[in-house]
C-alpha positions as CSV (number, residue, x, y, z in Angstrom):
1,M,-48.0,-45.1,56.0
2,V,-47.4,-42.3,53.5
3,I,-48.5,-39.8,56.2
4,F,-46.0,-41.3,58.6
5,R,-43.2,-41.0,56.1
6,Q,-44.1,-37.4,55.3
7,R,-44.1,-36.5,59.0
8,T,-40.8,-38.3,59.6
9,F,-39.3,-36.4,56.7
10,S,-40.6,-33.1,58.0
11,V,-39.2,-33.7,61.5
12,L,-35.8,-34.7,60.0
13,C,-35.8,-31.5,57.9
14,L,-36.6,-29.4,61.0
15,I,-33.8,-31.1,63.0
16,C,-31.3,-30.5,60.1
17,C,-32.3,-26.8,59.9
18,L,-31.8,-26.4,63.7
19,I,-28.4,-28.0,63.5
20,C,-27.3,-25.8,60.6
21,F,-28.6,-22.7,62.5
22,W,-26.7,-23.7,65.6
23,L,-23.4,-24.3,63.7
24,N,-23.6,-21.1,61.8
25,G,-24.4,-19.2,65.0
26,S,-21.5,-20.8,66.7
27,K,-19.2,-19.9,63.8
28,A,-20.4,-16.3,63.7
29,A,-20.0,-16.0,67.5
30,T,-16.4,-17.2,67.3
31,E,-15.6,-15.0,64.3
32,N,-17.3,-11.9,65.9
33,S,-16.1,-12.5,69.5
34,P,-13.8,-9.8,70.8
35,R,-10.2,-10.2,69.6
36,P,-7.4,-10.1,72.2
37,Q,-5.6,-6.7,72.4
38,Q,-2.3,-6.9,70.8
39,F,1.0,-5.0,70.6
40,V,3.9,-5.7,68.3
41,A,7.4,-4.8,69.6
42,R,10.7,-5.0,67.7
43,F,13.4,-6.7,69.7
44,S,17.1,-6.6,69.5
45,F,19.7,-9.0,70.8
46,V,22.4,-8.4,73.4
47,P,25.1,-10.5,71.7
48,M,26.6,-13.4,73.6
49,M,29.3,-15.8,72.6
50,I,28.9,-19.6,73.3
51,G,32.0,-21.3,72.1
52,K,31.9,-20.4,68.4
53,T,28.2,-19.6,68.4
54,V,26.7,-16.2,69.0
55,T,23.3,-15.8,70.6
56,G,21.7,-13.2,72.8
57,Q,18.9,-11.9,75.1
58,A,15.8,-10.3,73.5
59,L,15.4,-6.7,74.5
60,I,12.3,-4.5,73.9
61,R,11.5,-0.9,74.7
62,V,8.8,-0.5,77.4
63,Q,6.9,2.7,78.3
64,L,6.9,3.4,82.0
65,S,5.6,7.0,82.1
66,K,4.6,9.7,79.7
67,T,8.2,10.7,79.1
68,L,10.3,7.7,80.2
69,I,10.9,4.5,78.1
70,G,13.2,1.7,79.4
71,T,14.9,-1.2,77.7
72,F,13.9,-4.5,79.2
73,S,14.7,-8.2,78.6
74,V,11.7,-10.4,78.0
75,D,12.4,-13.5,80.1
76,T,10.0,-16.4,80.7
77,G,12.6,-18.0,83.0
78,S,12.4,-15.1,85.5
79,A,9.7,-15.7,88.2
80,T,9.6,-12.0,88.9
81,S,10.1,-8.8,87.0
82,V,13.1,-6.7,87.8
83,I,13.9,-3.0,87.5
84,S,17.3,-1.2,87.9
85,T,18.1,1.1,90.8
86,S,18.9,3.9,88.3
87,L,15.4,3.6,86.7
88,V,13.8,3.6,90.1
89,R,15.4,6.9,90.9
90,K,14.4,8.4,87.5
91,L,10.8,7.4,88.1
92,G,10.9,8.6,91.7
93,L,9.6,5.3,93.1
94,V,9.5,4.3,96.7
95,T,11.3,1.0,97.6
96,E,10.3,-1.4,100.3
97,P,11.1,-4.9,101.5
98,A,9.6,-7.5,99.0
99,V,6.7,-9.6,100.2
100,S,4.9,-12.5,98.5
101,D,1.8,-14.1,99.9
102,G,2.4,-12.3,103.2
103,K,5.9,-13.7,103.5
104,P,9.3,-12.1,102.9
105,Y,10.4,-12.7,99.2
106,M,13.9,-14.1,99.4
107,I,16.6,-14.2,96.7
108,D,19.8,-16.0,97.6
109,G,18.9,-16.1,101.3
110,K,18.2,-12.3,101.5
111,Q,14.9,-10.5,101.5
112,A,14.6,-8.6,98.2
113,T,13.7,-5.0,97.7
114,M,10.8,-4.0,95.5
115,A,9.1,-1.0,93.9
116,T,5.7,-0.6,92.3
117,V,5.5,0.9,88.8
118,P,2.2,2.8,88.6
119,V,1.5,1.7,85.0
120,L,3.4,-0.6,82.7
121,K,2.5,0.0,79.0
122,L,3.0,-2.5,76.3
123,G,1.5,-0.4,73.4
124,G,-2.2,-0.1,74.2
125,I,-2.1,-2.8,76.8
126,N,-1.8,-1.2,80.3
127,F,-0.8,-3.1,83.5
128,P,-1.4,-1.0,86.5
129,S,0.5,-1.2,89.8
130,Q,3.2,-3.7,88.8
131,P,5.6,-4.9,91.5
132,F,9.3,-5.1,90.4
133,V,12.3,-6.5,92.3
134,V,14.9,-3.8,92.5
135,K,18.5,-4.8,91.4
136,N,21.5,-2.6,90.9
137,D,22.7,-1.8,87.4
138,N,25.9,-3.9,87.8
139,F,23.8,-7.0,88.5
140,L,21.8,-6.6,85.3
141,A,25.0,-6.0,83.3
142,M,26.4,-9.2,84.7
143,L,23.4,-11.2,83.4
144,S,24.1,-10.3,79.8
145,G,27.4,-8.5,79.5
146,S,25.5,-5.3,78.5
147,S,23.5,-2.8,80.4
148,F,19.7,-2.6,80.3
149,D,16.9,-1.4,82.6
150,G,15.2,-4.5,83.8
151,I,13.4,-7.8,83.1
152,I,9.8,-8.4,82.1
153,G,9.2,-11.8,83.9
154,I,6.7,-14.5,83.9
155,N,4.6,-12.8,86.6
156,I,3.5,-10.4,83.8
157,L,3.9,-12.7,80.8
158,H,1.7,-15.5,82.1
159,R,-1.4,-13.4,81.6
160,M,-0.8,-13.2,77.8
161,A,0.1,-15.1,74.7
162,T,3.3,-14.0,73.1
163,Q,4.4,-14.7,69.5
164,W,8.2,-14.7,68.9
165,N,9.2,-14.2,65.3
166,F,13.0,-14.5,65.3
167,K,13.2,-14.0,61.5
168,N,12.1,-10.4,61.7
169,H,12.9,-9.7,65.3
170,S,9.3,-9.0,66.3
171,L,7.5,-10.0,69.5
172,T,3.7,-9.7,69.6
173,F,1.7,-9.6,72.9
174,F,-1.9,-10.9,72.9
175,Y,-3.9,-10.0,76.0
176,P,-5.6,-11.9,77.5
177,G,-4.4,-14.9,75.4
178,Q,-6.6,-18.0,74.8
179,L,-6.2,-17.7,71.0
180,N,-8.7,-19.7,69.0
181,P,-8.2,-21.5,65.7
182,I,-9.3,-18.4,63.7
183,D,-6.6,-16.4,65.5
184,L,-4.0,-19.0,64.7
185,R,-4.9,-19.1,61.0
186,Q,-4.7,-15.3,60.9
187,L,-1.2,-15.5,62.4
188,N,-0.3,-18.1,59.7
189,F,0.2,-21.0,62.2
190,I,-0.8,-23.6,59.7
191,N,-0.8,-27.1,61.2
192,P,1.7,-26.0,63.8
193,N,3.4,-28.4,66.2
194,I,1.5,-28.1,69.5
195,L,3.2,-28.7,72.8
196,P,1.3,-28.9,76.1
197,I,3.1,-26.8,78.7
198,T,2.8,-27.2,82.5
199,E,3.1,-24.7,85.3
200,D,5.7,-25.4,88.1
201,T,4.1,-27.1,91.1
202,K,6.2,-25.0,93.5
203,G,4.0,-22.0,92.8
204,N,6.8,-19.8,91.3
205,G,4.8,-19.4,88.0
206,L,7.5,-20.9,85.7
207,W,6.5,-23.1,82.8
208,Y,7.9,-26.4,81.4
209,A,7.8,-28.4,78.2
210,S,9.2,-31.9,77.5
211,V,11.9,-32.7,74.9
212,R,13.3,-36.0,73.7
213,M,17.1,-36.4,73.2
214,T,18.6,-39.3,71.3
215,N,22.2,-40.5,71.1
216,G,22.8,-43.7,69.1
217,F,20.1,-46.2,70.1
218,I,19.4,-44.5,73.4
219,S,16.6,-41.9,73.9
220,M,15.6,-40.0,77.0
221,D,12.8,-37.5,77.8
222,Q,13.5,-34.5,79.9
223,R,11.3,-31.8,81.3
224,L,12.8,-28.3,80.7
225,M,11.8,-24.9,81.8
226,I,10.9,-22.5,79.0
227,D,13.5,-19.8,79.3
228,T,13.7,-16.9,76.8
229,G,16.4,-15.4,78.9
230,A,18.7,-18.4,78.5
231,N,21.3,-18.3,75.8
232,M,21.6,-22.1,75.7
233,T,19.6,-25.2,76.5
234,T,20.7,-26.9,79.7
235,I,20.3,-30.6,80.7
236,P,21.3,-32.5,83.9
237,N,24.5,-34.5,84.0
238,S,22.4,-37.6,84.6
239,V,21.1,-37.3,81.0
240,E,24.7,-36.8,79.8
241,Q,25.7,-40.1,81.5
242,H,22.6,-42.0,80.4
243,L,23.1,-41.0,76.7
244,G,26.9,-41.3,76.8
245,L,27.5,-37.8,75.6
246,K,31.1,-36.6,75.1
247,P,31.7,-32.9,76.1
248,Y,33.9,-31.0,73.6
249,G,33.9,-27.5,75.0
250,Q,32.6,-25.2,77.7
251,N,30.0,-22.4,78.0
252,L,29.6,-19.4,80.3
253,S,26.2,-19.4,81.9
254,R,24.8,-16.3,83.6
255,T,21.8,-16.5,85.9
256,F,20.4,-14.8,89.0
257,R,22.7,-17.1,91.1
258,G,25.8,-15.9,89.3
259,S,28.1,-17.1,86.6
260,S,29.3,-20.6,86.0
261,I,31.2,-22.6,83.4
262,L,29.3,-25.6,82.0
263,D,30.5,-28.4,79.7
264,V,29.0,-28.5,76.2
265,A,28.2,-31.7,74.3
266,N,26.2,-32.6,71.1
267,V,23.1,-34.8,71.2
268,E,22.5,-36.7,68.0
269,T,18.9,-35.4,67.8
270,L,16.9,-33.1,70.0
271,Q,13.1,-33.5,69.5
272,V,10.6,-30.8,70.4
273,G,7.2,-32.3,69.8
274,D,7.3,-33.6,66.2
275,L,10.2,-31.4,65.2
276,T,13.8,-32.6,65.3
277,L,17.1,-30.7,65.5
278,P,20.1,-32.8,64.5
279,E,23.5,-32.7,66.2
280,F,22.4,-30.1,68.7
281,P,24.8,-28.6,71.3
282,V,23.5,-28.6,74.9
283,S,25.0,-27.3,78.2
284,I,25.4,-29.8,81.0
285,R,24.7,-28.8,84.6
286,A,25.4,-31.0,87.7
287,A,22.5,-31.2,90.1
288,S,23.6,-29.0,93.1
289,S,20.2,-29.3,94.8
290,K,16.9,-31.0,94.3
291,N,15.5,-27.6,93.2
292,E,17.9,-27.4,90.2
293,V,16.2,-26.3,87.0
294,Y,17.2,-27.2,83.4
295,L,16.4,-24.9,80.6
296,L,14.9,-24.9,77.1
297,G,16.7,-21.8,75.7
298,L,16.7,-19.5,72.7
299,D,19.1,-21.7,70.9
300,V,16.2,-24.2,70.4
301,L,13.3,-21.8,70.3
302,S,14.8,-19.5,67.7
303,N,14.6,-22.3,65.1
304,Y,10.8,-21.7,65.0
305,R,8.2,-19.1,65.0
306,V,6.9,-19.6,68.5
307,L,3.5,-18.8,70.1
308,M,3.4,-19.2,73.9
309,D,-0.2,-19.1,75.0
310,F,0.2,-19.4,78.8
311,P,-3.5,-18.9,79.7
312,A,-4.3,-21.8,77.2
313,R,-1.4,-23.9,78.5
314,K,-0.1,-24.5,75.0
315,M,3.0,-23.6,73.0
316,Y,2.8,-23.6,69.2
317,L,5.9,-24.1,67.0
318,Q,6.0,-23.2,63.3
319,P,9.3,-24.2,61.5
320,S,11.4,-21.2,60.6
321,V,15.0,-20.2,59.9
322,S,17.1,-19.5,63.0
323,L,18.8,-16.2,62.9
324,V,20.4,-16.4,66.3
325,P,23.7,-18.1,65.3
326,A,24.0,-15.5,62.5
327,I,24.1,-12.5,64.8
328,T,27.6,-10.9,64.8
329,I,29.2,-9.4,67.9
330,G,28.7,-5.7,68.0
331,P,26.1,-3.0,68.8
332,A,22.5,-4.4,69.1
333,P,20.1,-3.4,66.3
334,A,18.1,-0.2,67.1
335,T,14.7,-0.8,68.7
336,T,11.6,1.3,68.0
337,T,9.6,3.2,70.5
338,P,6.1,1.7,71.2
339,P,3.4,3.6,69.5
340,A,1.4,6.1,71.5
341,K,-1.9,4.9,72.9
């Protein structure tokens, strides 16, 4: 009996040692696994006025050749990346009819024109042979009220994780994403609010998150497209009617489809995951078609430090102080040139 107990004890000790070895090995493998490439960019805002609130579009400087750097909006709400006709000429690019999956790529019922940028550089992260839809400079100016060279859309951004720090106007790209718990701790995401995000089923690559809006004793969930190019969060008029919202003003909305005037109303609370924004203004859009999209804009996102990890299908929110309403109308802050590789 004594011998049996000794053998049992020895076996248990061996099992414990193996478990400890496995756990330590797993931890070491995680800690020593290759870190994603990263590049930190400073961004400025193209100021926009919404009623009495000022917000904007985030712009960064992007290296397109050894000598040419362009100013681009970073827009998760744009299914495709866009480049201006003037920049196409400077780069000497050839244009051609745009095609997607072997079919003509249409915008507003017309086949778009595209050009391929040989190498797009985000710091040390290089993306070769990137297709861009070509739009004239006036169109890009219409989107924001200020001129810039193009849009970095979700067709590029979905391959990475991006951290938005609105407090210090920095945007960090992590390629190829899939950040682990150690990465999150190093980025100071301590017990962050985690939202699952879902890709659009129509195949356009756009991403959605759910929010909850409450007015009085009535609450309603709404799926919104994550749109860093939107100056204001937009909801359908069916939600306005269900919650009994009372419009008090109007907002100018600029999108690829053109400009439109939208009513603005306050919801008593707007909840993103476990985080709540009180008395929050939203724009209201009537459903003109079954394909109408409604937006989760910078006015909400800028209240947090945000990490969008598209490959991991997660968005992390760390409470912060929104600086977007504090931006004054005037020249956008200077941006810095990405460091040389």
